Backbone as JSON Lines, residues from 0, in Angstrom:
{"i":0,"aa":"X","n":[-24.3,47.08,7.64],"ca":[-23.24,46.14,7.95],"c":[-23.26,45.04,6.89]}
{"i":1,"aa":"X","n":[-22.14,44.79,6.21],"ca":[-22.13,43.79,5.15],"c":[-22.19,42.37,5.72]}
{"i":2,"aa":"X","n":[-22.82,41.52,4.96],"ca":[-22.93,40.12,5.36],"c":[-21.59,39.42,5.14]}
{"i":3,"aa":"X","n":[-21.26,38.51,6.02],"ca":[-20.01,37.74,5.92],"c":[-20.33,36.41,5.25]}
{"i":4,"aa":"X","n":[-19.59,36.11,4.23],"ca":[-19.79,34.85,3.53],"c":[-19.06,33.76,4.31]}
{"i":5,"aa":"X","n":[-19.82,32.99,5.08],"ca":[-19.23,31.95,5.92],"c":[-18.69,30.78,5.1]}
{"i":6,"aa":"X","n":[-19.26,30.55,3.94],"ca":[-18.77,29.45,3.1],"c":[-17.35,29.74,2.63]}
{"i":7,"aa":"X","n":[-17.09,30.98,2.27],"ca":[-15.75,31.35,1.81],"c":[-14.75,31.23,2.94]}
{"i":8,"aa":"X","n":[-15.12,31.65,4.12],"ca":[-14.23,31.56,5.28],"c":[-13.98,30.1,5.64]}
{"i":9,"aa":"X","n":[-15.02,29.29,5.6],"ca":[-14.86,27.88,5.93],"c":[-13.97,27.18,4.91]}
{"i":10,"aa":"X","n":[-14.16,27.48,3.63],"ca":[-13.34,26.85,2.59],"c":[-11.88,27.25,2.74]}
{"i":11,"aa":"X","n":[-11.64,28.52,3.04],"ca":[-10.27,28.99,3.18],"c":[-9.59,28.38,4.4]}
{"i":12,"aa":"X","n":[-10.3,28.3,5.51],"ca":[-9.69,27.72,6.71],"c":[-9.48,26.22,6.54]}
{"i":13,"aa":"X","n":[-10.38,25.54,5.84],"ca":[-10.21,24.1,5.61],"c":[-9.02,23.84,4.7]}
{"i":14,"aa":"X","n":[-8.82,24.68,3.71],"ca":[-7.67,24.48,2.82],"c":[-6.36,24.73,3.55]}
{"i":15,"aa":"X","n":[-6.37,25.59,4.54],"ca":[-5.16,25.81,5.34],"c":[-4.91,24.64,6.29]}
{"i":16,"aa":"X","n":[-5.98,24.08,6.83],"ca":[-5.83,22.96,7.77],"c":[-5.43,21.69,7.02]}
{"i":17,"aa":"X","n":[-6.09,21.4,5.92],"ca":[-5.88,20.15,5.2],"c":[-4.99,20.35,3.98]}
{"i":18,"aa":"X","n":[-3.94,21.09,4.14],"ca":[-3.02,21.29,3.02],"c":[-2.3,19.97,2.75]}
{"i":19,"aa":"X","n":[-2.41,19.49,1.53],"ca":[-1.83,18.2,1.19],"c":[-0.59,18.41,0.34]}
{"i":20,"aa":"X","n":[0.35,17.53,0.53],"ca":[1.52,17.53,-0.32],"c":[1.78,16.09,-0.75]}
{"i":21,"aa":"X","n":[2.44,15.93,-1.88],"ca":[2.67,14.61,-2.42],"c":[3.94,14.05,-1.79]}
{"i":22,"aa":"X","n":[3.77,13.24,-0.76],"ca":[4.89,12.67,-0.03],"c":[5.69,11.72,-0.91]}
{"i":23,"aa":"X","n":[4.99,10.97,-1.76],"ca":[5.67,9.97,-2.59],"c":[6.61,10.63,-3.6]}
{"i":24,"aa":"X","n":[6.26,11.77,-4.1],"ca":[7.15,12.44,-5.06],"c":[8.37,13.04,-4.37]}
{"i":25,"aa":"X","n":[8.23,13.36,-3.09],"ca":[9.38,13.9,-2.36],"c":[10.32,12.8,-1.89]}
{"i":26,"aa":"X","n":[9.82,11.58,-1.69],"ca":[10.62,10.46,-1.18],"c":[10.53,9.26,-2.12]}
{"i":27,"aa":"X","n":[11.09,9.33,-3.32],"ca":[10.96,8.21,-4.25],"c":[11.74,6.97,-3.81]}
{"i":28,"aa":"X","n":[12.83,7.15,-3.07],"ca":[13.62,6.01,-2.63],"c":[12.86,5.11,-1.68]}
{"i":29,"aa":"X","n":[12.06,5.71,-0.81],"ca":[11.27,4.93,0.14],"c":[10.23,4.1,-0.6]}
{"i":30,"aa":"X","n":[9.63,4.66,-1.62],"ca":[8.63,3.94,-2.41],"c":[9.28,2.76,-3.13]}
{"i":31,"aa":"X","n":[10.5,2.96,-3.63],"ca":[11.22,1.86,-4.3],"c":[11.51,0.75,-3.31]}
{"i":32,"aa":"X","n":[11.92,1.1,-2.1],"ca":[12.18,0.08,-1.08],"c":[10.9,-0.66,-0.72]}
{"i":33,"aa":"X","n":[9.79,0.05,-0.59],"ca":[8.51,-0.61,-0.31],"c":[8.17,-1.6,-1.42]}
{"i":34,"aa":"X","n":[8.37,-1.22,-2.66],"ca":[8.06,-2.1,-3.78],"c":[8.96,-3.33,-3.79]}
{"i":35,"aa":"X","n":[10.24,-3.14,-3.52],"ca":[11.17,-4.27,-3.49],"c":[10.82,-5.23,-2.37]}
{"i":36,"aa":"X","n":[10.51,-4.7,-1.2],"ca":[10.12,-5.55,-0.07],"c":[8.83,-6.3,-0.39]}
{"i":37,"aa":"X","n":[7.89,-5.65,-1.05],"ca":[6.63,-6.31,-1.42],"c":[6.89,-7.44,-2.4]}
{"i":38,"aa":"X","n":[7.72,-7.21,-3.41],"ca":[8.0,-8.23,-4.41],"c":[8.72,-9.42,-3.77]}
{"i":39,"aa":"X","n":[9.69,-9.16,-2.9],"ca":[10.39,-10.25,-2.22],"c":[9.43,-11.01,-1.31]}
{"i":40,"aa":"X","n":[8.56,-10.31,-0.61],"ca":[7.58,-10.97,0.26],"c":[6.62,-11.84,-0.53]}
{"i":41,"aa":"X","n":[6.15,-11.36,-1.65],"ca":[5.24,-12.17,-2.49],"c":[5.98,-13.38,-3.03]}
{"i":42,"aa":"X","n":[7.24,-13.21,-3.4],"ca":[8.03,-14.35,-3.88],"c":[8.22,-15.4,-2.81]}
{"i":43,"aa":"X","n":[8.55,-14.99,-1.59],"ca":[8.73,-15.95,-0.51],"c":[7.41,-16.64,-0.15]}
{"i":44,"aa":"X","n":[6.33,-15.89,-0.17],"ca":[5.03,-16.48,0.13],"c":[4.63,-17.5,-0.93]}
{"i":45,"aa":"X","n":[4.89,-17.19,-2.2],"ca":[4.55,-18.14,-3.26],"c":[5.44,-19.37,-3.19]}
{"i":46,"aa":"X","n":[6.71,-19.22,-2.81],"ca":[7.6,-20.37,-2.64],"c":[7.11,-21.27,-1.52]}
{"i":47,"aa":"X","n":[6.69,-20.67,-0.42],"ca":[6.17,-21.45,0.71],"c":[4.89,-22.19,0.33]}
{"i":48,"aa":"X","n":[4.01,-21.52,-0.38],"ca":[2.76,-22.16,-0.81],"c":[3.04,-23.31,-1.77]}
{"i":49,"aa":"X","n":[3.98,-23.12,-2.7],"ca":[4.29,-24.19,-3.64],"c":[4.91,-25.39,-2.92]}
{"i":50,"aa":"X","n":[5.72,-25.14,-1.88],"ca":[6.29,-26.25,-1.11],"c":[5.2,-27.0,-0.35]}
{"i":51,"aa":"X","n":[4.23,-26.27,0.2],"ca":[3.13,-26.93,0.91],"c":[2.3,-27.77,-0.04]}
{"i":52,"aa":"X","n":[2.04,-27.26,-1.22],"ca":[1.27,-28.02,-2.21],"c":[2.03,-29.26,-2.66]}
{"i":53,"aa":"X","n":[3.34,-29.11,-2.88],"ca":[4.15,-30.26,-3.3],"c":[4.21,-31.32,-2.2]}
{"i":54,"aa":"X","n":[4.29,-30.91,-0.94],"ca":[4.31,-31.87,0.17],"c":[2.97,-32.59,0.27]}
{"i":55,"aa":"X","n":[1.89,-31.88,0.06],"ca":[0.57,-32.51,0.12],"c":[0.4,-33.51,-1.03]}
{"i":56,"aa":"X","n":[0.87,-33.16,-2.22],"ca":[0.79,-34.07,-3.35],"c":[1.65,-35.3,-3.12]}
{"i":57,"aa":"X","n":[2.83,-35.13,-2.54],"ca":[3.7,-36.26,-2.28],"c":[3.11,-37.19,-1.22]}
{"i":58,"aa":"X","n":[2.4,-36.61,-0.26],"ca":[1.8,-37.42,0.79],"c":[0.63,-38.25,0.26]}
{"i":59,"aa":"X","n":[-0.13,-37.67,-0.65],"ca":[-1.32,-38.37,-1.15],"c":[-1.07,-39.12,-2.45]}
{"i":60,"aa":"X","n":[0.19,-39.16,-2.91],"ca":[0.48,-39.86,-4.17],"c":[0.35,-41.37,-3.95]}
{"i":61,"aa":"X","n":[-0.16,-42.04,-4.95],"ca":[-0.31,-43.49,-4.89],"c":[1.01,-44.14,-5.27]}
{"i":62,"aa":"X","n":[1.56,-44.96,-4.37],"ca":[2.85,-45.61,-4.7],"c":[2.67,-46.62,-5.83]}
{"i":63,"aa":"X","n":[3.62,-46.66,-6.75],"ca":[3.5,-47.54,-7.91],"c":[4.12,-48.89,-7.66]}
């Protein structure tokens, strides 16, 4: 009776279970939207931080 190579069977079944596909290449528009939303979010966050810093500087400024 021939021996069964369990490593080969395990590798083959794992490759069938964990078959990967490149989702980003199939949906490039979604990635572009994610990037635009990220850039707008970073811009709004930096605007808010700069306003907070300016308000703090104005509060602690020495009147002349």
